[in-house]
Each structure stands twice: as structure tokens, then as C-alpha cells.
N, C-alpha and C positions, 0 to 999 in steps of 0.2 A: 713830185713823180718824173716833171721833165728833167731832161740833161742838159739840154740847151732848147733857155724860150724863144730867142729873136732872131729870126735870120731876115733881113731884106730882100728880097725876089725883085731883079730889076726886072724882069719879064712883064711878071707879075707885081706891079707897084701895091706899095702897103700890103702885106701879106706878112702872117704870122705862122710861121713853119717851128711845131714842137716837137723832138726827138724826146723817144719814154727810152726808159727803164724798161729791165726786163722785169719789173715787177711793174713800176706804172702800166706797159703798156697792159700787163693782164686787168689791174684793177681801170682803168680807161675801158676798156673792150667792156668789162663787164656793165659797168655804168652808160656807155652807151648803147649796148644793147638793150638793157632794163628802161632806154627810155628812147627808143627811136618815134618818130613826131611827134616828142615833147620838146620844148625849151631846156635848153641844157648852162646856164650865166656861166661866164670868165669872168673871175673876182680877180683883183690885185688888190691888194694893200685896204681891204675891204670896200673896193669901189667895182661896177658889174661894169665889164666894157664893153661887152656884145654877150647880146641871150639870143643867137641862133638855134635851131629846131633841127634836129638829128635826124638826120637822112637814112644813118644805117650806124650799124657799129660799128665802129673804128677799132680794127684787130690788127695791123700790122706794127702797129710800133711806131708810125708817125701822125701827126697831122696839119693841119693849116688852115685854116682862116682869112681868106681874104674879102675884097670889097667894104673895106675901110674907105673914111674918104680920106683919112691924110696920116703920114708916118707916126704920130704924135698919137692919131687914137689906139 
């Protein structure tokens, strides 16, 4: 779904930024709308890297995850 997966933000260290395709934007909006208040796992190569709680539907085609302890995380 995402077109670019990782962007290192100097202002906000250890921030993962996602930009979705048009199709990915709709799918991610649907998934996040259906899971507000629930955990949604961020999985890469079969490993869970983060398990944040969805605060609100993410409909704009972009998402970010911050608060990781290191760039490697």
C-alpha cells in the first residue's frame, strides 16, 4: 500500500512516515475507521515492530509513527 515507507525527520527523531497510493489511502482509511480505540500492529517481514492504538480514522493518505526509541526500531 505505501509508496514510500521511511522518512527520517530531524525535527522529530525516530519518526516513521508513510505515504499511500490512492488505493492504499482508501484501504488504510477503512481499516483505521473500523479500529478506532483498538491496537493495530505494524508488521514487517513477519515481525511486529509497533502496536499503537488507533486514535482516529486516517483518511489523508499519509500516516506517521513517532516515539520509537531508536532509528533501528
